[in-house]
Each structure stands twice: as C-alpha cells, then as structure tokens.
C-alpha positions, -999 to 999 in steps of 0.1 A, spaced: 286 -313 -31 308 -299 -4 302 -322 25 319 -317 59 325 -346 84 323 -335 119 338 -360 144 347 -362 181 385 -367 185 399 -385 218 401 -359 247 432 -353 264 432 -376 296 401 -396 285 398 -431 273 365 -440 256 354 -458 224 329 -430 219 357 -409 205 369 -413 168 408 -412 159 414 -390 128 419 -419 106 381 -429 110 371 -394 96 396 -397 69 384 -430 58 348 -416 55 363 -384 37 378 -410 10 344 -427 5 328 -391 3 354 -384 -24 349 -416 -42 311 -408 -44 319 -377 -63 315 -351 -35 341 -328 -20 349 -337 15 360 -315 45 368 -326 80 363 -308 112 365 -317 148 334 -310 170 357 -289 193 365 -266 162 328 -262 154 318 -256 190 346 -230 192 335 -212 160 300 -222 148 301 -202 117 332 -221 105 309 -244 84 292 -217 66 324 -199 60 338 -229 44 308 -231 20 296 -264 37 264 -276 18 259 -308 40 271 -321 72 281 -357 76 279 -359 115 295 -386 135 303 -365 165 295 -379 200 302 -347 221 321 -348 253 314 -377 276 294 -367 306 277 -338 287 240 -338 287 223 -344 253 259 -344 238 248 -363 207 223 -338 199 247 -308 200 259 -309 165 224 -314 151 213 -283 171 241 -263 160 235 -270 124 199 -261 127 208 -228 143 232 -222 115 208 -231 88 230 -260 76 216 -292 65 230 -326 80 229 -361 75 211 -383 103 188 -380 130 178 -345 144 178 -330 179 148 -345 193 156 -383 182 192 -379 192 184 -366 226 158 -393 232 183 -422 219 212 -412 243 187 -415 271 182 -453 275 154 -449 300 135 -425 279 141 -446 248 125 -476 267 95 -457 279 87 -445 244 92 -479 227 72 -498 256 44 -470 250 43 -480 213 42 -517 218 78 -525 212 92 -552 235 118 -539 259 134 -557 291 122 -544 325 142 -514 337 146 -488 362 166 -454 361 180 -438 394 198 -406 398 221 -422 423 228 -458 435 213 -450 470 179 -446 453 179 -485 444 171 -494 481 137 -484 478 129 -497 443 120 -532 429 149 -545 408 145 -568 380 170 -597 384 194 -609 369 202 -573 360 227 -555 339 238 -521 354 253 -495 332 251 -457 326 219 -444 314 232 -419 289 265 -433 276 272 -456 247 299 -480 232 294 -503 262 309 -476 285 311 -489 319 302 -524 311 324 -552 323 323 -587 339 308 -575 371 280 -555 352 255 -586 353 241 -589 389 220 -615 406 212 -599 439 199 -566 450 232 -560 470 254 -567 438 233 -543 418 238 -515 444 274 -521 447 279 -520 409 259 -488 406 279 -473 433 310 -481 415 299 -465 381 286 -434 401 319 -428 417 336 -429 383 310 -407 366 282 -391 386 255 -398 361 220 -416 362 222 -452 362 201 -478 344 192 -512 358 177 -536 333 167 -571 333 194 -590 317 183 -614 291 203 -646 285 201 -653 248 218 -646 215 220 -609 204 206 -598 170 218 -565 154 197 -551 126 203 -521 103 186 -498 78 198 -470 55 172 -445 41 139 -431 51 103 -445 48 91 -458 26 125 -459 7 145 -481 29 174 -503 23 173 -533 46 209 -542 58 195 -574 73 203 -589 107 233 -604 122 232 -628 151 259 -630 177 265 -662 200 292 -667 223 308 -698 242 302 -680 273 266 -667 271 271 -641 296 294 -622 274 280 -587 272 304 -569 253 302 -590 221 310 -563 196 343 -555 212 353 -592 211 353 -597 173 383 -616 163 390 -627 199 384 -659 218 347 -660 230 328 -654 200 313 -687 189 296 -676 157 286 -644 139 261 -651 111 231 -640 92 199 -642 113 172 -661 96 147 -672 122 141 -636 134 149 -617 101 113 -606 93 106 -596 131 140 -578 133 131 -557 103 96 -551 114 107 -537 148 136 -517 134 113 -501 110 89 -492 137 114 -480 161 130 -458 132 96 -440 130 86 -439 165 117 -421 176 117 -399 143 152 -411 131 166 -403 98 189 -417 71 204 -448 92 200 -468 124 212 -500 139 191 -516 167 204 -543 190 181 -569 202 182 -601 225 162 -632 218 139 -645 246 111 -670 243 105 -666 206 105 -627 208 131 -600 201 136 -574 228 151 -540 219 182 -533 241 198 -504 223 191 -480 194 221 -464 177 208 -435 157 243 -426 149 260 -462 147 296 -465 146 306 -463 110 343 -473 112 354 -502 90 349 -536 108 323 -522 131 288 -538 131 272 -514 107 297 -518 80 295 -559 87 257 -554 82 263 -534 49 289 -560 37 263 -587 44 239 -574 16 269 -569 -8 277 -532 -1 313 -522 1 324 -494 27 324 -468 -1 290 -479 -13 275 -479 22 286 -442 28 272 -433 -7 239 -449 3 238 -429 35 247 -397 15 219 -405 -12 192 -410 16 201 -377 30 199 -359 -1 167 -374 -11 154 -362 21 168 -329 24 170 -316 -11 139 -331 -30 138 -304 -54 174 -311 -66 166 -348 -68 135 -343 -89 155 -319 -114 181 -345 -118 153 -372 -124 140 -349 -150 173 -343 -167 179 -382 -168 145 -388 -184 152 -362 -210 184 -377 -218 170 -411 -219 142 -400 -244 167 -382 -266 188 -413 -267 160 -434 -281 144 -408 -302 144 -419 -339 168 -397 -361 
C-alpha cells in the first residue's frame, strides 16, 4: 500500500516542539517500508499549497503527524479535513475529535460531562477576564489550544490570584490566544496509551513519572536529565488508567491511537491532557509505552497502520482473511 507521511516541518523564525524535523518523518518512512508498504513524505505546507498532490501521487493512505502552524485555529484538524474533502483515507482521529482535543477547555467539559475526573479549570479570552472569576489555586497557567508543554515554565504554577493574572498576561503578550487556568495537582504523573479501535485494542500500559522536585511540570522534556527520580511501569493504577483511557477514546471519538496523561490525587486519576496524535519520535513517551509491552519502534508503527487498515478497509481485511483460511485448509488437506 502506498502510504504518505504528512508532517509539519519547523517554520522559519519559530521555535516549537510542535514541529518535526525531517528525520522524524524519515524514521517513520523507514518503519513503513519495513512493514512492507511504500512510503512517501510530504510537508503539510506542500499539501496546503496543492491539496491534489496526494491524489496525483497515488496515495492510498495518509499517515498524519502534522500539527499545522502555531496559533492557527483548529490546526490539528486541518490535514484530516483536507483528506476528507479529497476522498483520501487517513490514519488517526478525524476532524471533530482533533478539533476538540486541541481545545483543552472543551476537552475538559466533554470529559467531565461523561464522568471522567478532571481538575477544576477556567478558560479566558484575555488575562484581564480573570479579575472577575473564581480561580482554583494552586493553578497551572498555559495556552488553551497549544501542545508540547508550549508556554510552560518554572513560573507556570501560581499560588495567588495576582501570580495567575501576571503569568496569563505574559503568555498573552507572546501569543494572543485563550488561556487555560487549571488547578495544579501535586502528585505523580501517569501516562497511558492505546493502539487500535474498540473492541480490538492493544493496551500499551501505563508509565509513572516521579521527580525529586514534585513541582516539575515538564517531565517528558527532562528524560535523561537531572530531576527525574523514576520512570517505571505503573501498577497501582494500571486498571483504572486503562479504563479511563478507553472511555476517553470513545467519548472523544478518537481513532487508531491515543496517549492520555493523568495526575494521581487522593487515590484517583485526573485526566490532564489527551494526545489524539501523540508524538511518535523514537524516545518520546508513546514509543516508551510501546517498548514497555515489548514492541520495537517498527512494530509500533506497524500496529498503528494495521489498526487503521482494519478500520478503513474492512473488505480488504476480510478478503485477506479468507485467502489465509483457504491456504491453511489446502495445507492440511489430505493428498
């Protein structure tokens, strides 16, 4: 199958972990090749400039890891929307789920309505709006619609209303976007992952992160550096993590893969981030989760592709199963 990777390269003059260097796409391309498919690579800028380029190239399936341009509304839903208009099938979550997941306040509202524990939060269009609202303290202040810990630093956890307003003002001056103010939970972080679609899920398990400094709020960036006290398989909350991750997957109408980040507080898990398109670079958390259940990087990519093909090409899957059954019967038939 001809599979096109679409990714977001670094933009000139911008620095963000949201963007992928070419080598990330190339590594996925190698994994696709090793899973007996034909890989192609496109940047999202190429696809935006010429949407028909995918069809003209004979692409049968898009492996989307594109984030879009920082500050662009609903940016993670753009490639799914474009593929939909072009009639091209793609791996991963669709337009609706992608748009909701990028909006942290909306994600919280949907999850809370469905009984998933989330920390208290408020979303404001500008920092001055906070003066009239009740603020949960201590609070973490961050952009409502950006990812990869963008805008999060040592001053992001605030203890007073004044600190919250000051931090929100600083973020707004850098990027005039809505601000999320959410109660900060002091506790270990638990990351859980899934590949597949209900009921055929592959549980990647749960990994717990703990720091010598319990206020560390950018744990994933700190792997291999001073500050991480331990990174280990979560046991105490494994069942609850999988239960909530599957519920979140279905409530938000996700597809093929997800990573959900939780915080532990008073014997319960609270969802703090839903990554419908988790970072797939080697060494990032999703590949660590896959490795924890014995999957190599190539196998992880293969499982994602397999999940998408089962969902998007059921007739082809059934035909291949029938062929295998026939071959098996012929192999054991008496001569």
